[in-house]
C-alpha positions in Angstrom: 23.2 43.3 3.5 26.5 41.6 3.6 29.5 43.4 2.3 30.7 41.3 -0.6 33.5 43.6 -1.7 36.0 41.5 0.1 35.2 38.6 -2.3 35.7 41.0 -5.2 33.4 42.1 -7.9 33.8 42.7 -11.6 33.9 46.3 -12.8 32.3 46.4 -16.2 32.4 48.9 -19.0 29.5 51.4 -19.0 28.2 53.1 -22.0 27.8 56.8 -21.3 26.1 59.3 -23.5 27.6 62.7 -24.6 27.1 65.5 -22.1 26.9 68.8 -23.9 26.9 72.3 -22.5 23.2 73.2 -22.9 20.9 70.6 -21.4 18.1 71.8 -23.8 20.1 70.0 -26.6 19.9 66.6 -24.9 17.3 64.3 -26.2 15.1 63.6 -23.3 12.0 62.1 -21.7 10.5 63.6 -18.7 8.2 66.1 -17.1 8.1 69.9 -17.3 6.7 72.3 -14.7 5.7 75.9 -15.6 5.7 78.7 -13.0 5.2 82.2 -14.5 8.0 82.7 -17.0 10.1 80.0 -15.3 10.2 76.5 -16.9 11.8 73.5 -15.1 12.2 70.1 -16.6 13.3 66.7 -15.4 15.1 64.5 -18.0 16.4 61.0 -18.4 18.5 59.5 -21.2 21.6 57.4 -21.7 23.7 60.4 -20.5 22.0 60.2 -17.1 19.3 62.2 -15.4 18.7 65.5 -13.7 16.8 68.8 -13.9 17.3 72.3 -15.2 15.4 75.5 -15.2 15.2 78.6 -17.4 13.3 81.8 -17.6 12.2 81.3 -21.2 15.3 83.0 -22.6 17.6 80.2 -23.9 20.3 80.7 -26.4 22.8 78.2 -27.5 25.0 80.8 -29.2 27.1 80.2 -32.3 27.7 76.5 -33.1 31.3 75.4 -32.6 33.2 74.0 -35.6 33.1 70.3 -36.5 35.4 68.2 -34.4 37.5 67.3 -37.4 38.5 71.0 -37.8 39.7 71.0 -34.2 42.4 68.5 -34.9 45.7 70.1 -35.9 47.7 68.8 -38.9 49.4 65.5 -37.9 47.1 64.9 -35.0 45.1 61.6 -35.1 42.0 60.8 -33.1 43.0 58.4 -30.4 39.8 56.9 -28.9 41.1 55.1 -25.8 43.0 55.7 -22.5 44.3 53.2 -20.0 44.0 53.6 -16.2 45.0 51.4 -13.2 42.3 48.9 -12.1 40.4 50.4 -9.2 41.2 49.1 -5.7 39.0 46.3 -4.2 38.6 44.4 -7.5 40.0 40.9 -7.5 41.0 39.4 -10.9 42.7 36.2 -11.9 46.3 36.1 -13.1 46.4 37.8 -16.5 47.6 35.9 -19.6 51.4 35.6 -19.9 52.9 38.8 -21.1 49.9 40.9 -20.3 48.5 43.0 -17.4 45.1 44.2 -16.4 44.1 47.8 -17.1 40.9 49.8 -17.0 40.5 50.9 -20.6 38.1 53.7 -21.5 37.2 54.0 -25.2 35.3 56.7 -27.1 33.0 54.8 -29.5 31.0 56.1 -32.6 32.4 59.6 -32.4 31.3 61.6 -35.4 34.1 64.0 -36.3 31.9 65.8 -38.8 29.5 66.9 -36.0 29.8 69.8 -33.5 29.3 67.6 -30.4 30.4 64.1 -31.5 27.1 62.9 -32.8 24.1 61.3 -31.1 25.6 57.9 -30.9 28.9 58.9 -29.3 29.6 57.2 -26.0 32.3 55.9 -23.7 32.9 52.2 -23.0 34.8 51.1 -19.9 36.3 47.6 -19.7 38.9 45.8 -17.5 41.0 44.0 -20.1 44.4 42.3 -20.2 46.9 44.2 -22.5 50.4 43.6 -23.8 53.0 46.3 -24.2 52.1 46.5 -27.9 48.4 46.7 -27.2 49.0 49.4 -24.6 50.6 51.5 -27.4 47.2 51.6 -29.1 46.1 54.3 -26.7 49.5 56.1 -27.0 49.5 57.3 -23.4 47.7 60.5 -22.5 47.7 62.9 -25.5 47.0 66.4 -24.3 45.4 67.4 -27.6 42.8 64.8 -27.0 41.7 66.3 -23.7 39.1 68.5 -25.5 37.3 65.4 -26.8 37.2 63.7 -23.3 35.9 66.8 -21.5 32.5 66.4 -23.3 31.8 63.2 -21.4 30.5 63.2 -17.9 29.8 60.0 -15.9 26.3 60.3 -14.4 25.5 56.6 -14.0 27.9 54.6 -11.8 30.2 52.1 -13.5 28.3 48.8 -13.0 29.8 46.3 -10.6 28.8 42.8 -11.5 29.0 40.1 -8.9 29.4 36.5 -10.0 28.6 33.7 -7.5 29.5 31.3 -6.1 33.0 32.0 -7.4 34.6 34.7 -9.6 35.5 32.0 -12.1 32.3 30.0 -13.0 32.6 26.2 -13.4 31.2 24.2 -16.3 27.7 22.8 -15.5 27.5 24.7 -12.3 25.0 27.7 -12.2 26.7 31.1 -12.2 24.6 33.8 -10.5 24.7 37.4 -11.7 23.9 40.5 -9.6 24.9 44.2 -9.7 26.3 45.6 -6.5 23.9 47.9 -4.6 26.3 50.8 -5.1 26.1 50.5 -8.9 22.3 49.9 -9.1 20.8 52.9 -7.2 21.3 56.7 -7.2 19.6 59.4 -5.2 19.9 63.1 -6.1 18.7 65.7 -3.7 18.7 69.2 -5.2 18.3 70.8 -1.8 21.8 72.3 -2.0 21.1 73.8 -5.5 18.8 76.8 -4.8 18.1 77.3 -8.5 16.8 73.7 -8.9 15.5 72.9 -5.4 13.2 75.9 -5.3 12.0 75.6 -8.9 8.6 76.9 -7.8 7.5 78.6 -4.5 7.5 76.0 -1.8 8.6 73.2 -4.1 11.4 70.8 -3.4 13.0 68.3 -5.8 14.5 64.9 -5.3 15.3 62.4 -8.1 16.4 58.7 -8.0 17.6 56.1 -10.5 17.3 52.4 -9.9 18.1 49.4 -12.1 14.9 47.8 -13.2 16.2 45.3 -15.7 19.4 43.5 -16.6 19.9 41.7 -19.9 22.9 39.4 -20.1 24.6 37.9 -23.1 27.0 35.3 -21.5 29.2 35.2 -24.5 28.9 31.5 -25.3 26.5 31.8 -28.2 23.5 30.7 -26.2 21.7 34.0 -26.5 20.7 36.9 -24.2 18.5 36.4 -21.1 16.7 39.0 -19.0 16.7 39.5 -15.2 14.1 41.8 -13.7 14.8 44.1 -10.8 12.8 43.7 -7.5 12.6 39.9 -7.6 15.0 39.2 -4.7 14.1 39.4 -1.0 14.8 42.7 0.8 18.4 43.0 2.0 19.4 40.1 -0.2 22.6 40.4 -2.2 21.5 37.7 -4.6 23.3 34.7 -3.3 22.7 32.6 -0.2 26.0 31.0 0.9 24.1 28.5 3.2 22.7 26.8 0.1 24.3 25.1 -2.8 24.3 26.6 -6.3 21.3 24.5 -7.4 19.0 25.8 -4.7 19.1 29.6 -4.8 16.3 32.2 -4.8 18.0 34.4 -7.4 16.6 33.5 -10.8 19.4 35.4 -12.6 21.7 32.6 -13.5 23.4 30.8 -16.4 25.1 27.4 -16.8 28.1 27.4 -19.1 28.4 24.1 -20.9 32.0 24.7 -22.2 35.0 26.3 -20.7 36.4 29.5 -22.1 39.8 27.9 -23.0 39.2 28.4 -26.8 38.1 32.0 -26.4 40.5 35.0 -26.9 42.7 35.2 -23.8 40.8 32.2 -22.5 37.8 34.3 -21.4 34.2 34.8 -22.6 33.0 38.3 -23.4 29.9 39.0 -21.3 27.7 41.9 -22.5 25.1 43.6 -20.3 22.2 45.9 -21.1 21.2 47.8 -18.0 17.9 49.6 -17.8 17.7 52.5 -15.4 14.2 53.7 -14.2 14.2 57.4 -13.3 11.7 58.9 -10.9 11.3 62.3 -9.2 9.6 63.5 -6.0 8.4 66.9 -5.0 6.8 68.0 -1.7 4.6 65.3 -0.3 3.6 63.7 -3.6 4.4 60.1 -4.6 7.4 59.2 -6.8 6.6 60.0 -10.4 8.3 58.3 -13.3 10.4 60.4 -15.7 11.5 57.7 -18.1 13.9 54.8 -18.7 17.4 54.7 -20.2 19.7 51.9 -21.2 23.5 51.7 -20.6 25.7 48.9 -21.7 28.7 47.0 -20.2 31.2 44.4 -21.3 33.5 42.1 -19.3 35.9 39.3 -20.0 35.0 36.2 -17.8 37.0 33.0 -17.5 35.1 29.7 -17.1 36.9 26.6 -16.0 36.2 22.9 -16.7 36.9 21.9 -13.1 33.8 20.4 -11.4 34.3 22.2 -8.2 32.6 25.0 -6.2 35.6 26.3 -4.2 36.8 29.8 -5.1 
């Protein structure tokens, strides 16, 4: 597989579930194995996937107070933080008076709950911000750290590649693929004796792979679905020896209008990424644990120029 990082890829915002201290409290789908008084379970949800074991004596302890009671007088809930854009990502020149940042935002956080609520999640997005917009996040507020520590990134931040150029052209197919690094995870619990040997002679490995990608291109044409496993082995989704109208990758979209009239001159592309989670033990075949969805959003400029060059 060719290394396309040099051409640049788009880092999207991933929606991450809330990771709480006791895995038994996480809504899950999966498989459970009993061995004497020992119970081990594999789980998969929007938080991520993994495994945990217990000896049948599980205690959550006293419930913590609602989050609203953990804010001191005068403290407000600030849902976002800005970070530098990761290295290796190529972006066009930002709108005048703005700069690109990686913004993480806590969404649907229930301050009346003990753990933020079932719908609480993080959204990551690379967006252009002005000095005034940057103040929305108010820098790093140390009192907000306790809210952020309850999030843990299990799925990788999705990297979306757009071919044949970063900036699609009107009436020219734009092809969408996720980078291999952001569409496959392998977890080997061999280094964790408590999990790896969850029963005598048993070994545990889990994997996650993207099985489906739904894309809303942001131009009011509606969402379309791309299935995983439809490309040839070792293909990164785009054959540079062929023109955009003769590609194997079926995951494409043709923009009929430029993004000039959109906010900041860019369309807002939304992704729904379906992860398929499987586990393997001993010499058995991979067994499905379940599926989980994460979401992403990215601003994408589309130009009127009828050209292919990038």
